[in-house]
TORPA-4810 file (N, C-alpha, C, O; in nm, 3 decimals):
<nodes>
NODE_1_11.027_8.600_0.941_10.886_8.602_0.902_10.839_8.460_0.874_10.919_8.372_0.841_M
NODE_2_10.710_8.439_0.887_10.651_8.308_0.855_10.599_8.314_0.711_10.510_8.393_0.679_K
NODE_3_10.655_8.229_0.626_10.625_8.229_0.483_10.573_8.092_0.443_10.624_7.989_0.487_V
NODE_4_10.470_8.091_0.358_10.419_7.966_0.301_10.434_7.972_0.150_10.406_8.074_0.088_T
NODE_5_10.479_7.863_0.091_10.488_7.852_-0.055_10.401_7.736_-0.099_10.427_7.621_-0.062_V
NODE_6_10.297_7.765_-0.177_10.207_7.661_-0.226_10.254_7.620_-0.366_10.251_7.700_-0.460_V
NODE_7_10.296_7.495_-0.378_10.353_7.445_-0.503_10.502_7.426_-0.487_10.574_7.520_-0.453_G
NODE_8_10.550_7.304_-0.512_10.693_7.277_-0.495_10.758_7.235_-0.627_10.843_7.147_-0.631_T
NODE_9_10.715_7.300_-0.734_10.783_7.283_-0.861_10.913_7.362_-0.860_10.964_7.397_-0.753_G
NODE_10_10.965_7.390_-0.976_11.094_7.458_-0.988_11.095_7.592_-0.915_11.182_7.618_-0.833_Y
NODE_11_10.997_7.677_-0.946_10.992_7.811_-0.885_10.962_7.802_-0.736_11.028_7.869_-0.656_V
NODE_12_10.865_7.720_-0.698_10.825_7.712_-0.559_10.934_7.660_-0.469_10.956_7.715_-0.361_G
NODE_13_11.003_7.555_-0.512_11.105_7.493_-0.426_11.228_7.583_-0.414_11.284_7.596_-0.305_L
NODE_14_11.269_7.643_-0.523_11.383_7.736_-0.516_11.347_7.855_-0.428_11.426_7.897_-0.344_V
NODE_15_11.227_7.910_-0.448_11.185_8.026_-0.368_11.176_7.992_-0.221_11.227_8.066_-0.136_S
NODE_16_11.110_7.880_-0.189_11.095_7.842_-0.050_11.227_7.819_0.020_11.248_7.865_0.132_G
NODE_17_11.317_7.749_-0.048_11.448_7.721_0.011_11.527_7.850_0.032_11.591_7.867_0.136_T
NODE_18_11.523_7.939_-0.066_11.600_8.064_-0.054_11.540_8.158_0.050_11.615_8.226_0.120_C
NODE_19_11.408_8.162_0.061_11.347_8.243_0.168_11.389_8.189_0.305_11.413_8.267_0.398_F
NODE_20_11.398_8.057_0.318_11.445_7.998_0.444_11.590_8.037_0.470_11.626_8.070_0.583_A
NODE_21_11.673_8.034_0.366_11.813_8.072_0.380_11.826_8.219_0.422_11.925_8.256_0.485_E
NODE_22_11.727_8.301_0.386_11.727_8.443_0.426_11.685_8.461_0.572_11.684_8.574_0.622_M
NODE_23_11.651_8.351_0.640_11.619_8.358_0.782_11.472_8.344_0.817_11.435_8.353_0.934_G
NODE_24_11.388_8.323_0.716_11.245_8.307_0.740_11.211_8.163_0.778_11.289_8.072_0.751_N
NODE_25_11.095_8.145_0.840_11.042_8.011_0.866_10.946_7.979_0.753_10.843_8.045_0.738_T
NODE_26_10.978_7.878_0.673_10.906_7.851_0.548_10.840_7.714_0.553_10.901_7.614_0.591_V
NODE_27_10.713_7.711_0.514_10.642_7.584_0.494_10.605_7.572_0.347_10.541_7.661_0.291_T
NODE_28_10.645_7.463_0.285_10.610_7.436_0.145_10.491_7.338_0.143_10.492_7.237_0.213_C
NODE_29_10.391_7.369_0.063_10.269_7.289_0.055_10.256_7.230_-0.084_10.276_7.299_-0.184_V
NODE_30_10.223_7.100_-0.091_10.200_7.036_-0.220_10.101_6.921_-0.199_10.097_6.860_-0.092_D
NODE_31_10.022_6.891_-0.302_9.923_6.784_-0.289_9.984_6.646_-0.314_9.920_6.544_-0.286_I
NODE_32_10.105_6.641_-0.366_10.172_6.515_-0.398_10.235_6.457_-0.271_10.342_6.501_-0.228_D
NODE_33_10.169_6.360_-0.211_10.214_6.305_-0.083_10.352_6.240_-0.093_10.436_6.257_-0.004_E
NODE_34_10.376_6.165_-0.201_10.506_6.098_-0.215_10.619_6.200_-0.226_10.727_6.182_-0.169_K
NODE_35_10.594_6.307_-0.300_10.694_6.412_-0.316_10.724_6.478_-0.182_10.840_6.504_-0.148_K
NODE_36_10.619_6.506_-0.106_10.637_6.568_0.026_10.718_6.476_0.118_10.806_6.524_0.190_I
NODE_37_10.689_6.348_0.117_10.763_6.254_0.201_10.910_6.248_0.161_10.998_6.241_0.247_E
NODE_38_10.936_6.251_0.031_11.075_6.251_-0.017_11.149_6.375_0.033_11.264_6.367_0.075_R
NODE_39_11.082_6.491_0.027_11.147_6.615_0.068_11.167_6.618_0.219_11.268_6.669_0.267_M
NODE_40_11.072_6.564_0.295_11.089_6.555_0.441_11.212_6.472_0.476_11.278_6.495_0.577_K
NODE_41_11.241_6.374_0.389_11.358_6.287_0.411_11.488_6.350_0.360_11.594_6.289_0.367_A
NODE_42_11.478_6.474_0.310_11.597_6.545_0.264_11.631_6.526_0.119_11.741_6.562_0.076_G
NODE_43_11.538_6.469_0.042_11.564_6.445_-0.100_11.511_6.560_-0.184_11.392_6.593_-0.177_E
NODE_44_11.596_6.621_-0.263_11.556_6.731_-0.351_11.503_6.672_-0.481_11.575_6.599_-0.549_V
NODE_45_11.377_6.702_-0.519_11.318_6.639_-0.638_11.361_6.698_-0.771_11.327_6.644_-0.877_P
NODE_46_11.436_6.808_-0.768_11.486_6.868_-0.892_11.636_6.891_-0.878_11.689_6.896_-0.767_I
NODE_47_11.703_6.905_-0.992_11.846_6.938_-0.986_11.863_7.085_-1.020_11.818_7.132_-1.125_Y
NODE_48_11.928_7.155_-0.932_11.964_7.295_-0.956_12.091_7.322_-0.876_12.092_7.300_-0.755_E
NODE_49_12.197_7.368_-0.941_12.323_7.390_-0.871_12.306_7.475_-0.744_12.248_7.583_-0.748_P
NODE_50_12.359_7.425_-0.633_12.355_7.499_-0.507_12.230_7.478_-0.425_12.225_7.518_-0.309_G
NODE_51_12.127_7.416_-0.484_11.999_7.403_-0.413_12.004_7.297_-0.303_11.954_7.321_-0.192_L
NODE_52_12.063_7.182_-0.332_12.060_7.072_-0.235_12.126_7.110_-0.103_12.075_7.075_0.003_E
NODE_53_12.237_7.179_-0.109_12.308_7.220_0.012_12.220_7.310_0.099_12.209_7.289_0.220_E
NODE_54_12.157_7.411_0.037_12.070_7.503_0.113_11.946_7.430_0.164_11.901_7.454_0.276_L
NODE_55_11.892_7.342_0.082_11.773_7.264_0.116_11.797_7.184_0.244_11.719_7.194_0.339_F
NODE_56_11.903_7.105_0.246_11.933_7.020_0.362_11.970_7.104_0.485_11.932_7.070_0.597_K
NODE_57_12.043_7.210_0.464_12.083_7.297_0.575_11.962_7.356_0.646_11.956_7.357_0.769_K
NODE_58_11.865_7.404_0.569_11.751_7.472_0.630_11.649_7.375_0.688_11.573_7.411_0.778_N
NODE_59_11.646_7.252_0.637_11.566_7.148_0.702_11.626_7.117_0.840_11.554_7.110_0.939_I
NODE_60_11.757_7.099_0.844_11.826_7.068_0.969_11.810_7.180_1.072_11.803_7.154_1.192_E
NODE_61_11.803_7.303_1.024_11.790_7.418_1.115_11.645_7.455_1.141_11.615_7.560_1.198_E
NODE_62_11.554_7.366_1.097_11.409_7.380_1.124_11.347_7.508_1.067_11.250_7.559_1.121_N
NODE_63_11.404_7.559_0.958_11.345_7.675_0.891_11.264_7.634_0.768_11.192_7.716_0.712_R
NODE_64_11.276_7.509_0.726_11.210_7.462_0.604_11.136_7.332_0.633_11.198_7.231_0.665_L
NODE_65_11.002_7.336_0.621_10.920_7.217_0.646_10.822_7.198_0.532_10.806_7.286_0.447_T
NODE_66_10.757_7.080_0.531_10.671_7.043_0.419_10.542_6.980_0.468_10.540_6.910_0.570_F
NODE_67_10.432_7.005_0.396_10.304_6.944_0.431_10.215_6.934_0.308_10.232_7.007_0.210_T
NODE_68_10.118_6.842_0.316_10.017_6.833_0.209_9.889_6.906_0.251_9.797_6.919_0.171_T
NODE_69_9.884_6.954_0.374_9.762_7.016_0.427_9.774_7.168_0.422_9.854_7.228_0.493_K
NODE_70_9.692_7.230_0.337_9.698_7.375_0.318_9.670_7.449_0.449_9.738_7.547_0.479_L
NODE_71_9.572_7.404_0.526_9.537_7.475_0.649_9.654_7.476_0.747_9.681_7.578_0.810_K
NODE_72_9.723_7.363_0.758_9.841_7.358_0.845_9.952_7.446_0.790_10.022_7.514_0.866_D
NODE_73_9.967_7.445_0.659_10.075_7.520_0.596_10.064_7.670_0.610_10.165_7.740_0.617_G
NODE_74_9.941_7.722_0.613_9.923_7.868_0.618_9.905_7.920_0.760_9.884_8.040_0.780_I
NODE_75_9.913_7.832_0.860_9.894_7.876_0.998_9.996_7.986_1.034_10.117_7.964_1.025_K
NODE_76_9.945_8.102_1.072_10.027_8.217_1.113_10.114_8.275_1.002_10.200_8.358_1.030_D
NODE_77_10.093_8.234_0.879_10.176_8.285_0.769_10.147_8.433_0.743_10.032_8.474_0.734_A
NODE_78_10.252_8.511_0.730_10.238_8.652_0.693_10.230_8.668_0.541_10.163_8.757_0.490_E
NODE_79_10.301_8.579_0.471_10.304_8.584_0.325_10.279_8.443_0.271_10.340_8.347_0.316_V
NODE_80_10.188_8.434_0.174_10.155_8.305_0.112_10.181_8.316_-0.038_10.110_8.387_-0.109_I
NODE_81_10.283_8.246_-0.086_10.318_8.250_-0.227_10.244_8.141_-0.303_10.235_8.027_-0.257_F
NODE_82_10.190_8.176_-0.418_10.130_8.080_-0.510_10.230_8.054_-0.622_10.252_8.140_-0.707_L
NODE_83_10.290_7.936_-0.621_10.389_7.899_-0.722_10.338_7.773_-0.791_10.394_7.664_-0.776_A
NODE_84_10.231_7.790_-0.866_10.158_7.677_-0.924_10.169_7.678_-1.075_10.192_7.783_-1.135_L
NODE_85_10.151_7.562_-1.138_10.162_7.555_-1.284_10.048_7.630_-1.353_9.935_7.633_-1.305_P
NODE_86_10.081_7.690_-1.466_9.981_7.758_-1.550_9.995_7.705_-1.693_10.039_7.778_-1.783_T
NODE_87_9.958_7.579_-1.715_9.976_7.518_-1.847_9.888_7.585_-1.952_9.785_7.644_-1.918_P
NODE_88_9.926_7.578_-2.079_9.844_7.637_-2.184_9.709_7.566_-2.197_9.703_7.443_-2.198_P
NODE_89_9.602_7.644_-2.206_9.470_7.587_-2.232_9.459_7.557_-2.381_9.551_7.584_-2.457_A
NODE_90_9.346_7.500_-2.423_9.329_7.461_-2.564_9.344_7.580_-2.659_9.389_7.564_-2.772_E
NODE_91_9.304_7.699_-2.611_9.314_7.817_-2.699_9.450_7.886_-2.688_9.471_7.992_-2.748_D
NODE_92_9.542_7.826_-2.610_9.676_7.883_-2.598_9.693_7.976_-2.479_9.805_8.013_-2.446_G
NODE_93_9.584_8.014_-2.415_9.593_8.102_-2.298_9.638_8.022_-2.176_9.630_7.899_-2.175_S
NODE_94_9.686_8.092_-2.074_9.731_8.025_-1.952_9.611_7.972_-1.874_9.514_8.044_-1.850_A
NODE_95_9.618_7.846_-1.837_9.511_7.784_-1.760_9.533_7.816_-1.611_9.632_7.774_-1.552_D
NODE_96_9.440_7.890_-1.554_9.456_7.937_-1.415_9.383_7.848_-1.314_9.365_7.889_-1.199_L
NODE_97_9.341_7.728_-1.356_9.257_7.647_-1.267_9.327_7.611_-1.135_9.263_7.605_-1.031_K
NODE_98_9.458_7.587_-1.140_9.528_7.550_-1.018_9.539_7.669_-0.923_9.516_7.656_-0.802_Y
NODE_99_9.574_7.784_-0.978_9.588_7.904_-0.897_9.454_7.945_-0.837_9.445_7.973_-0.717_I
NODE_100_9.350_7.949_-0.919_9.219_7.992_-0.869_9.158_7.888_-0.775_9.085_7.923_-0.683_L
NODE_101_9.189_7.761_-0.798_9.142_7.656_-0.708_9.201_7.673_-0.569_9.130_7.661_-0.469_G
NODE_102_9.331_7.701_-0.562_9.395_7.724_-0.432_9.342_7.853_-0.370_9.322_7.861_-0.249_V
NODE_103_9.320_7.955_-0.453_9.267_8.083_-0.402_9.130_8.062_-0.336_9.104_8.117_-0.229_A
NODE_104_9.044_7.983_-0.399_8.914_7.952_-0.339_8.931_7.879_-0.206_8.861_7.907_-0.108_E
NODE_105_9.025_7.786_-0.203_9.052_7.709_-0.081_9.107_7.799_0.029_9.073_7.783_0.146_D
NODE_106_9.192_7.894_-0.009_9.246_7.989_0.089_9.133_8.069_0.154_9.137_8.098_0.273_L
NODE_107_9.033_8.105_0.073_8.921_8.179_0.126_8.849_8.104_0.236_8.797_8.165_0.330_G
NODE_108_8.846_7.972_0.225_8.779_7.889_0.327_8.866_7.869_0.451_8.813_7.849_0.560_K
NODE_109_8.999_7.874_0.434_9.089_7.834_0.543_9.162_7.950_0.611_9.210_7.934_0.723_K
NODE_110_9.172_8.065_0.546_9.249_8.176_0.602_9.173_8.237_0.720_9.056_8.272_0.707_L
NODE_111_9.241_8.249_0.834_9.175_8.304_0.952_9.249_8.425_1.009_9.224_8.465_1.123_D
NODE_112_9.339_8.485_0.930_9.412_8.603_0.974_9.459_8.679_0.850_9.460_8.626_0.740_H
NODE_113_9.499_8.806_0.871_9.549_8.885_0.758_9.677_8.823_0.702_9.766_8.784_0.778_Y
NODE_114_9.684_8.814_0.571_9.805_8.765_0.504_9.815_8.831_0.368_9.716_8.878_0.311_A
NODE_115_9.935_8.834_0.316_9.959_8.881_0.180_9.971_8.758_0.090_10.060_8.675_0.110_V
NODE_116_9.881_8.747_-0.007_9.882_8.635_-0.102_9.956_8.683_-0.227_9.918_8.783_-0.288_I
NODE_117_10.060_8.611_-0.265_10.150_8.658_-0.370_10.149_8.564_-0.490_10.174_8.444_-0.476_V
NODE_118_10.121_8.618_-0.606_10.133_8.542_-0.730_10.280_8.539_-0.771_10.337_8.642_-0.805_N
NODE_119_10.340_8.421_-0.768_10.478_8.404_-0.812_10.482_8.337_-0.949_10.583_8.342_-1.019_K
NODE_120_10.371_8.273_-0.988_10.365_8.203_-1.116_10.360_8.303_-1.232_10.331_8.421_-1.213_S
NODE_121_10.390_8.254_-1.351_10.374_8.335_-1.473_10.227_8.337_-1.509_10.169_8.235_-1.546_T
NODE_122_10.167_8.454_-1.499_10.022_8.465_-1.517_9.987_8.582_-1.607_10.064_8.677_-1.618_V
NODE_123_9.870_8.576_-1.673_9.828_8.687_-1.758_9.796_8.813_-1.677_9.768_8.806_-1.557_P
NODE_124_9.799_8.926_-1.744_9.761_9.053_-1.681_9.615_9.043_-1.634_9.528_9.001_-1.710_V
NODE_125_9.592_9.082_-1.510_9.458_9.076_-1.453_9.437_8.959_-1.360_9.331_8.947_-1.299_G
NODE_126_9.537_8.871_-1.346_9.521_8.752_-1.260_9.507_8.789_-1.113_9.432_8.724_-1.041_T
NODE_127_9.577_8.893_-1.067_9.566_8.932_-0.926_9.421_8.963_-0.891_9.374_8.927_-0.783_A
NODE_128_9.349_9.030_-0.981_9.208_9.060_-0.956_9.126_8.932_-0.948_9.034_8.921_-0.866_D
NODE_129_9.157_8.834_-1.033_9.085_8.707_-1.031_9.112_8.629_-0.903_9.022_8.568_-0.846_K
NODE_130_9.236_8.632_-0.858_9.271_8.564_-0.733_9.197_8.629_-0.616_9.142_8.560_-0.530_V
NODE_131_9.195_8.762_-0.614_9.124_8.833_-0.508_8.976_8.794_-0.505_8.920_8.768_-0.398_K
NODE_132_8.914_8.791_-0.622_8.773_8.754_-0.630_8.749_8.611_-0.583_8.650_8.583_-0.516_S
NODE_133_8.841_8.520_-0.620_8.826_8.380_-0.581_8.837_8.363_-0.430_8.762_8.285_-0.371_A
NODE_134_8.929_8.435_-0.366_8.941_8.428_-0.220_8.815_8.485_-0.155_8.763_8.429_-0.059_V
NODE_135_8.767_8.598_-0.208_8.652_8.667_-0.149_8.522_8.585_-0.155_8.430_8.607_-0.077_L
NODE_136_8.517_8.490_-0.247_8.397_8.405_-0.257_8.369_8.331_-0.126_8.254_8.301_-0.094_E
NODE_137_8.475_8.303_-0.051_8.460_8.221_0.069_8.516_8.286_0.195_8.528_8.220_0.298_N
NODE_138_8.550_8.415_0.189_8.619_8.475_0.304_8.574_8.618_0.331_8.543_8.694_0.240_S
NODE_139_8.572_8.652_0.460_8.552_8.791_0.501_8.675_8.842_0.577_8.674_8.952_0.631_K
NODE_140_8.780_8.760_0.580_8.906_8.798_0.645_8.979_8.898_0.556_8.978_8.885_0.433_I
NODE_141_9.043_8.997_0.616_9.119_9.094_0.537_9.246_9.028_0.482_9.313_8.952_0.552_E
NODE_142_9.277_9.056_0.357_9.397_9.005_0.293_9.433_9.097_0.178_9.353_9.182_0.139_F
NODE_143_9.551_9.082_0.125_9.591_9.155_0.004_9.652_9.057_-0.095_9.706_8.953_-0.057_D
NODE_144_9.641_9.090_-0.223_9.702_9.010_-0.329_9.809_9.093_-0.399_9.785_9.206_-0.440_V
NODE_145_9.928_9.036_-0.411_10.043_9.104_-0.469_10.095_9.024_-0.588_10.091_8.901_-0.587_V
NODE_146_10.142_9.092_-0.689_10.213_9.026_-0.799_10.363_9.045_-0.780_10.412_9.157_-0.769_S
NODE_147_10.435_8.932_-0.775_10.581_8.935_-0.753_10.644_8.832_-0.847_10.684_8.724_-0.804_N
NODE_148_10.653_8.867_-0.977_10.701_8.770_-1.076_10.846_8.727_-1.052_10.926_8.801_-0.997_P
NODE_149_10.876_8.604_-1.097_11.012_8.552_-1.083_11.087_8.567_-1.215_11.028_8.566_-1.323_E
NODE_150_11.220_8.581_-1.203_11.307_8.594_-1.321_11.425_8.498_-1.306_11.540_8.537_-1.322_F
NODE_151_11.395_8.371_-1.277_11.499_8.272_-1.251_11.540_8.201_-1.379_11.455_8.166_-1.461_L
NODE_152_11.670_8.180_-1.396_11.722_8.104_-1.508_11.765_7.967_-1.460_11.832_7.954_-1.358_K
NODE_153_11.726_7.864_-1.534_11.768_7.728_-1.496_11.920_7.720_-1.495_11.986_7.771_-1.585_E
NODE_154_11.973_7.657_-1.393_12.117_7.647_-1.377_12.177_7.760_-1.296_12.289_7.749_-1.246_G
NODE_155_12.101_7.871_-1.282_12.149_7.987_-1.206_12.041_8.036_-1.109_12.050_8.148_-1.058_F
NODE_156_11.940_7.952_-1.082_11.822_7.998_-1.008_11.855_8.043_-0.867_11.805_8.146_-0.821_A
NODE_157_11.938_7.967_-0.796_11.971_8.003_-0.659_12.047_8.136_-0.657_12.015_8.224_-0.577_V
NODE_158_12.144_8.151_-0.744_12.220_8.276_-0.751_12.129_8.392_-0.793_12.141_8.502_-0.740_A
NODE_159_12.039_8.367_-0.889_11.946_8.471_-0.933_11.855_8.515_-0.818_11.825_8.633_-0.803_D
NODE_160_11.811_8.418_-0.738_11.719_8.452_-0.629_11.792_8.529_-0.518_11.740_8.629_-0.467_F
NODE_161_11.910_8.484_-0.482_11.981_8.545_-0.370_12.051_8.675_-0.406_12.083_8.755_-0.318_M
NODE_162_12.075_8.697_-0.535_12.139_8.821_-0.580_12.066_8.874_-0.704_12.126_8.883_-0.812_N
NODE_163_11.938_8.909_-0.690_11.860_8.951_-0.807_11.899_9.089_-0.857_11.934_9.177_-0.778_P
NODE_164_11.894_9.106_-0.990_11.921_9.241_-1.042_11.797_9.328_-1.035_11.805_9.450_-1.053_D
NODE_165_11.680_9.266_-1.008_11.558_9.344_-0.989_11.456_9.261_-0.911_11.446_9.140_-0.929_R
NODE_166_11.381_9.328_-0.827_11.270_9.268_-0.754_11.147_9.351_-0.788_11.143_9.470_-0.759_I
NODE_167_11.049_9.288_-0.848_10.928_9.359_-0.891_10.814_9.327_-0.796_10.778_9.211_-0.776_V
NODE_168_10.757_9.431_-0.736_10.645_9.417_-0.643_10.526_9.495_-0.696_10.534_9.616_-0.715_I
NODE_169_10.416_9.425_-0.719_10.296_9.490_-0.771_10.185_9.493_-0.669_10.122_9.390_-0.641_G
NODE_170_10.159_9.610_-0.612_10.046_9.627_-0.521_10.017_9.776_-0.505_10.107_9.859_-0.510_T
NODE_171_9.891_9.808_-0.486_9.851_9.946_-0.457_9.827_9.965_-0.307_9.796_10.076_-0.264_K
NODE_172_9.842_9.859_-0.230_9.809_9.862_-0.087_9.934_9.885_-0.002_10.032_9.810_-0.013_R
NODE_173_9.931_9.988_0.082_10.047_10.023_0.164_10.083_9.911_0.261_10.202_9.884_0.282_A
NODE_174_9.983_9.846_0.320_10.011_9.740_0.417_10.084_9.624_0.352_10.181_9.571_0.407_R
NODE_175_10.037_9.583_0.234_10.102_9.473_0.162_10.242_9.513_0.117_10.336_9.433_0.125_A
NODE_176_10.257_9.637_0.072_10.389_9.684_0.029_10.488_9.677_0.144_10.602_9.634_0.125_R
NODE_177_10.445_9.718_0.264_10.536_9.718_0.379_10.578_9.576_0.417_10.692_9.552_0.456_D
NODE_178_10.484_9.480_0.405_10.518_9.340_0.433_10.623_9.290_0.334_10.719_9.224_0.372_V
NODE_179_10.603_9.322_0.207_10.698_9.276_0.104_10.834_9.344_0.117_10.937_9.281_0.093_M
NODE_180_10.835_9.471_0.156_10.962_9.541_0.179_11.039_9.473_0.292_11.161_9.458_0.285_L
NODE_181_10.967_9.432_0.397_11.031_9.366_0.511_11.085_9.229_0.469_11.194_9.189_0.510_R
NODE_182_11.007_9.157_0.388_11.049_9.024_0.344_11.178_9.029_0.263_11.267_8.947_0.281_L
NODE_183_11.186_9.127_0.173_11.301_9.134_0.082_11.415_9.222_0.133_11.514_9.243_0.063_Y
NODE_184_11.401_9.275_0.256_11.504_9.364_0.309_11.644_9.302_0.309_11.741_9.373_0.283_E
NODE_185_11.658_9.169_0.339_11.793_9.111_0.334_11.859_9.123_0.196_11.982_9.126_0.187_P
NODE_186_11.780_9.131_0.090_11.837_9.143_-0.044_11.854_9.289_-0.084_11.957_9.326_-0.142_L
NODE_187_11.754_9.372_-0.054_11.766_9.514_-0.091_11.877_9.583_-0.011_11.938_9.678_-0.059_T
NODE_188_11.901_9.534_0.111_12.007_9.595_0.192_12.145_9.567_0.135_12.242_9.635_0.167_S
NODE_189_12.153_9.464_0.049_12.281_9.431_-0.016_12.292_9.495_-0.155_12.390_9.474_-0.226_K
NODE_190_12.190_9.574_-0.192_12.200_9.647_-0.318_12.106_9.605_-0.429_12.104_9.668_-0.535_G
NODE_191_12.027_9.499_-0.408_11.931_9.459_-0.511_11.823_9.567_-0.524_11.773_9.618_-0.424_S
NODE_192_11.789_9.600_-0.648_11.695_9.710_-0.672_11.552_9.659_-0.673_11.522_9.556_-0.733_E
NODE_193_11.464_9.731_-0.605_11.323_9.695_-0.601_11.242_9.797_-0.680_11.263_9.918_-0.669_M
NODE_194_11.149_9.745_-0.760_11.060_9.831_-0.838_10.918_9.812_-0.787_10.864_9.702_-0.790_F
NODE_195_10.857_9.919_-0.741_10.721_9.916_-0.688_10.625_9.970_-0.792_10.649_10.074_-0.851_L
NODE_196_10.515_9.899_-0.813_10.417_9.937_-0.915_10.283_9.874_-0.879_10.271_9.810_-0.775_M
NODE_197_10.182_9.892_-0.965_10.054_9.826_-0.936_10.057_9.682_-0.988_10.152_9.640_-1.055_D
NODE_198_9.953_9.607_-0.954_9.951_9.464_-0.985_9.960_9.436_-1.134_10.039_9.351_-1.177_E
NODE_199_9.880_9.505_-1.213_9.878_9.480_-1.358_10.012_9.514_-1.423_10.056_9.445_-1.514_K
NODE_200_10.077_9.620_-1.376_10.208_9.657_-1.431_10.312_9.549_-1.400_10.396_9.518_-1.484_S
NODE_201_10.305_9.493_-1.279_10.399_9.385_-1.243_10.376_9.262_-1.329_10.471_9.197_-1.372_A
NODE_202_10.248_9.230_-1.354_10.215_9.115_-1.439_10.265_9.138_-1.583_10.313_9.045_-1.648_E
NODE_203_10.251_9.260_-1.630_10.300_9.294_-1.764_10.453_9.289_-1.770_10.509_9.249_-1.872_M
NODE_204_10.520_9.330_-1.662_10.667_9.329_-1.658_10.722_9.190_-1.685_10.822_9.176_-1.754_T
NODE_205_10.657_9.088_-1.630_10.702_8.951_-1.651_10.704_8.916_-1.798_10.801_8.858_-1.848_K
NODE_206_10.598_8.950_-1.868_10.590_8.919_-2.011_10.686_9.007_-2.092_10.746_8.961_-2.189_Y
NODE_207_10.699_9.132_-2.052_10.788_9.224_-2.124_10.933_9.177_-2.112_11.023_9.241_-2.166_A
</nodes>
């Protein structure tokens, strides 16, 4: 499958690399040009056991690429992950400006059906906000899914490749089928998947 990961922080880079290791063609998108150039050269910007080996392997096998251009990154993508920072706002709530900013941009650039997936830690109701932000600039059909991460630092690669649970939040059959296909390499090995609606998946992360 063609997968795009927007944001190359801890969650985004581990997710993108592991999806590539699962056999997908992955493009990671980030606005930091220097960081993208470093990664194109094979340099991993974070330390996580087991990550560098998979990172370099999948670059060499042309399954993992990097760009600063969102439009190029989402070309033909079936799944677009949002792995962006949600820093605390002044009132302590999660600041969604990065996620909603990219969602608005996706509305302008998306030219085919895709599943947009919230991978970041976000408040309950964020999927609805992302959908609204995309719709401001788009008439293309798309779906928004909540797929929270449960990665532990130092064990992130192992957690991703052998998860004890995969949480998928969507009420849409088409989006559910895309996500089932994406995670089939893991569920076929025994990882358990929990299907629910978007708000329940968002709540599961906090719970």
